C-alpha positions, -999 to 999 in steps of 0.1 A, spaced: -360 -380 -520 -362 -393 -484 -333 -415 -472 -338 -452 -470 -347 -464 -435 -334 -499 -426 -353 -520 -401 -332 -549 -388 -351 -577 -371 -332 -605 -353 -345 -635 -334 -343 -672 -331 -355 -697 -357 -393 -699 -352 -395 -668 -330 -419 -649 -353 -394 -625 -368 -405 -633 -404 -441 -628 -395 -433 -595 -379 -414 -585 -411 -443 -594 -433 -467 -574 -411 -444 -544 -412 -441 -547 -449 -479 -548 -454 -483 -518 -431 -456 -498 -449 -467 -505 -485 -463 -494 -512 -429 -480 -503 -413 -510 -485 -393 -541 -493 -382 -572 -474 -349 -590 -474 -341 -622 -454 -307 -635 -445 -320 -670 -455 -314 -660 -492 -277 -654 -485 -265 -688 -473 -233 -698 -490 -236 -722 -519 -226 -757 -510 -229 -773 -544 -191 -782 -542 -198 -806 -513 -214 -840 -514 -251 -841 -502 -242 -858 -468 -216 -832 -460 -241 -804 -469 -267 -819 -447 -243 -821 -418 -234 -784 -420 -243 -762 -390 -266 -737 -406 -271 -720 -373 -236 -707 -374 -234 -671 -388 -203 -681 -407 -226 -700 -432 -239 -666 -445 -223 -648 -474 -220 -615 -455 -202 -595 -482 -232 -603 -505 -256 -592 -478 -238 -559 -472 -234 -553 -509 -272 -557 -514 -279 -534 -485 -255 -508 -498 -272 -508 -532 -307 -506 -518 -298 -478 -493 -284 -459 -523 -317 -463 -541 -302 -488 -565 -317 -523 -573 -300 -554 -560 -297 -589 -572 -305 -614 -544 -295 -651 -544 -322 -677 -545 -313 -704 -520 -327 -740 -522 -329 -754 -486 -337 -789 -499 -303 -792 -517 -284 -765 -497 -274 -748 -530 -281 -716 -548 -303 -717 -578 -289 -701 -610 -315 -673 -612 -314 -644 -589 -342 -622 -576 -341 -585 -585 -352 -563 -556 -361 -527 -562 -352 -500 -536 -379 -485 -513 -379 -460 -485 -384 -488 -459 -360 -517 -461 -368 -546 -438 -341 -572 -431 -349 -602 -410 -327 -631 -399 -310 -649 -371 -280 -626 -368 -284 -592 -385 -275 -572 -354 -242 -591 -350 -228 -571 -379 -216 -536 -370 -222 -523 -405 -259 -534 -404 -263 -523 -368 -249 -488 -375 -269 -484 -407 -303 -495 -392 -329 -468 -383 -345 -494 -360 -331 -525 -344 -356 -551 -332 -352 -584 -314 -380 -610 -311 -376 -631 -280 -394 -665 -278 -393 -695 -255 -373 -725 -268 -402 -749 -267 -424 -726 -289 -396 -721 -313 -391 -758 -317 -428 -764 -322 -429 -738 -350 -397 -751 -366 -411 -787 -368 -443 -774 -384 -423 -754 -409 -395 -777 -419 -416 -809 -422 -438 -791 -447 -415 -766 -465 -382 -784 -464 -391 -821 -464 -375 -828 -431 -384 -855 -406 -394 -845 -371 -366 -866 -356 -340 -849 -377 -353 -815 -367 -352 -823 -330 -317 -836 -334 -306 -805 -352 -321 -783 -326 -304 -801 -298 -270 -803 -315 -269 -770 -335 -298 -746 -330 -299 -741 -293 -262 -740 -287 -258 -714 -315 -289 -696 -303 -273 -691 -269 -240 -681 -284 -250 -659 -314 -287 -651 -314 -298 -643 -279 -270 -618 -272 -285 -595 -299 -313 -586 -275 -287 -563 -258 -281 -546 -291 -317 -539 -300 -336 -507 -297 -367 -527 -289 -373 -563 -276 -406 -579 -284 -418 -611 -268 -434 -638 -290 -462 -646 -296 -467 -612 -311 -500 -594 -316 -514 -562 -332 -502 -541 -302 -466 -551 -309 -469 -540 -345 -484 -507 -334 -455 -502 -310 -429 -509 -337 -446 -485 -362 -448 -458 -336 -411 -462 -327 -402 -463 -364 -420 -430 -371 -403 -413 -342 -369 -425 -350 
């Protein structure tokens, strides 16, 4: 049986990394699976709603990294993994988990996967999606107003206070750790480049 090949995709919120992950997944089916760091935010059910809402979710310390690395270890050993189901409206984990079955191509996307040495050293291919701040903001407003019930004012405030400072501190430096940096908006040629690089890795 061939070894599992981990593809780690990093980039800012709204950069297009999840779209790239979905395109890769589609191209590599039926032997591919996606994980996102968004599932692994720490459960804040012990805090009151106002405190939860004030949390800086653009700080990598809000991720349950042991759970991430445990899931990756299981999947790279061809064992299934139980993945948390995170509710962004309440900032808590739902009771049920999602069972993910192993596959040859394991795609992990998120804000900070390349900051973790264990993930960096395990990955077959390390990608970074670069994107201008104004485009990331536009995409984030479009997503969060619809999917997470946020107001545009609250999104803009969060981006100014949390997202961009944390992007400069924790997200953008990962470009130096990537095997390949792609510039958003992405197109079919970018996908072809990634697939060619993956197959030669």
